[in-house]
C-alpha positions as CSV (number, residue, x, y, z in Angstrom):
1,M,0.0,0.0,0.0
2,L,2.9,2.4,0.7
3,K,4.2,2.0,-2.8
4,I,0.9,3.4,-4.1
5,A,0.1,5.9,-1.4
6,K,3.5,7.7,-1.6
7,P,3.2,8.8,-5.3
8,L,-0.5,9.6,-4.8
9,I,0.4,11.9,-1.8
10,A,3.1,13.5,-3.9
11,V,0.8,14.2,-6.8
12,V,-1.8,15.7,-4.4
13,M,0.8,17.9,-2.9
14,V,1.9,19.2,-6.3
15,L,-1.6,19.8,-7.4
16,T,-2.4,21.6,-4.1
17,G,0.6,23.9,-4.7
18,L,-0.5,24.6,-8.2
19,Y,-4.0,25.4,-7.0
20,L,-2.5,27.8,-4.4
21,A,-0.3,29.5,-7.0
22,V,-3.1,29.9,-9.6
23,F,-5.9,31.0,-7.2
24,G,-3.7,33.0,-4.8
25,N,-6.1,36.0,-5.2
26,S,-8.8,34.0,-3.4
27,W,-6.8,32.6,-0.4
28,G,-4.1,35.2,-0.1
29,P,-6.1,38.1,1.3
30,I,-7.8,35.8,3.8
31,A,-4.4,34.6,5.1
32,F,-3.1,38.2,5.3
33,E,-6.2,39.3,7.3
34,L,-5.7,36.4,9.8
35,L,-2.0,37.3,10.2
36,A,-2.5,41.0,10.5
37,G,-3.8,41.0,14.0
38,S,-0.8,39.4,15.7
39,E,2.8,40.5,16.2
40,I,4.3,37.3,14.9
41,G,1.9,37.6,11.9
42,A,4.0,40.4,10.5
43,W,6.9,37.9,10.2
44,L,4.7,35.1,8.9
45,E,3.3,37.4,6.2
46,L,6.7,37.3,4.6
47,T,6.4,33.5,4.0
48,V,2.8,33.4,2.7
49,P,3.8,34.0,-1.0
50,F,6.2,31.0,-0.8
51,L,3.6,28.6,0.4
52,P,2.7,27.2,-3.1
53,M,6.4,26.6,-3.7
54,V,6.7,24.6,-0.5
55,F,3.9,22.3,-1.5
56,I,5.3,21.8,-5.0
57,G,8.8,21.3,-3.8
58,L,7.9,18.8,-1.1
59,G,5.6,16.9,-3.4
60,A,8.3,16.7,-6.1
61,A,10.9,15.6,-3.6
62,L,8.5,12.9,-2.3
63,F,7.7,11.7,-5.8
64,V,11.3,11.2,-6.8
65,S,12.6,9.8,-3.5
66,R,13.1,6.1,-3.2
67,H,12.2,4.1,-0.1
68,Q,14.9,1.6,0.5
């Protein structure tokens, strides 16, 4: 089961990252509103634009990794 689940999770992560990148105008303002109220939110706002790349990168790394 792990051999099938791992590529499936990787593909879902890449597709989620692509969704976040394409539809950033819909989820971005909501994320910035939630972070605007807190002091640490000002620092986290700097990482929000990179969130789609995190999903795509982790999904790609998971897809090409080999379980030995």
